[in-house]
N, C-alpha and C positions, 0 to 999 in steps of 0.2 A: 379559342374551341380547337384550334388544333392541337396544342399540348395537351387537352384532354383526350382527344383521338389519339394521340401517341401515347398517354400513360394508359388509357385503356388497351391499347394491342400489348405493350409490355407486361401489365398485370393479367391480362385475359389469355395471353398465348405465351409468350417469351417465359414469363415465371411460372407457368403451369406445365409441369412437367406431365408428360404421358400416364406414368403410373396415377398421378392425380387426377387427372382427365378420367380415367377408367374405372376409378374407384371412388371417386367422390359421391356418386348416386348409393354406396354401398356403405360406406362410412363418412357420419355425420361431421366428424371431426376434420377430416380432409376436405369436405366442403365448406367449414367454417373457415379452416386455413385459407383456402384458396379466396373465398370471400374478403377476408381480413386483408390479405396481400393486393388484392384488386383494390378496395376501398383505400389501402394506402397510397396506392401509386395514383388513382384520383384527387387524393387530399394534397400528396404533394405538387401534383400540376396546378391544382386550384390555387394553394399557396403560392408557388412561384409566378402566376397571375395575379394575384391580390384579390382573389377572390374566395379564399377557404373562411369557413364559419364553423364551429364546432357541430352546429345543426344538421350539416351536411352528412355527418358520419353515419347517423343512424339512417337515413334516407336513402344513401348509398350501399350501406352494409345488408340492410334487411331486404331493399330491392332487390340485390344480388343474390342472395340468399333463396328468397323466394324463387325467383325467374331459374335458377340454375339447378333449383329441388324439382321444379316443373318439368325442365327439360331432361333431368336424369331418369325421371320417372314415367316420361312422355316417350323417352327415345328408347325404343328396343332395337330396330335397326338403324337409327340415326338417319332418320328422313330427313332431307336437306331443309326443309322449311321449319325444323325446330330450330336450327341453328341461326336460320334468319330472324326468327321473332326472337332468340336469344339476345342475337347482335344488337337489332334494333334497340330493344327493353334498354340495354346497357347505355348505348349512344344516347338514348332518350332521357336517361337518368342524368348522363354528362350534361344535356344541353340544358336540365332542369336547373341544377345547381349552379350551372355558369350564370343561367340569366336571373336567379334570385338576388 
């Protein structure tokens, strides 16, 4: 699971530049690009630990798209609890595909 957490932080923070973070709520293609990058990071980690399956991709991608879309729409002044819900959801996704 540690590899998935590491991949999550790489995909959700290190590879998401500030302009993507600020504009992914405004432009759908930035949200999609960010979600694809995050999904790819998680899939690489799953492959590394021998848990990857092609059916993980839609679970991860759609889940990330929905959650980040919600966060972008709900977050006007960026309340902290939105961030925690978002991160909890993404880590729960990692746990689900790791256990399947």
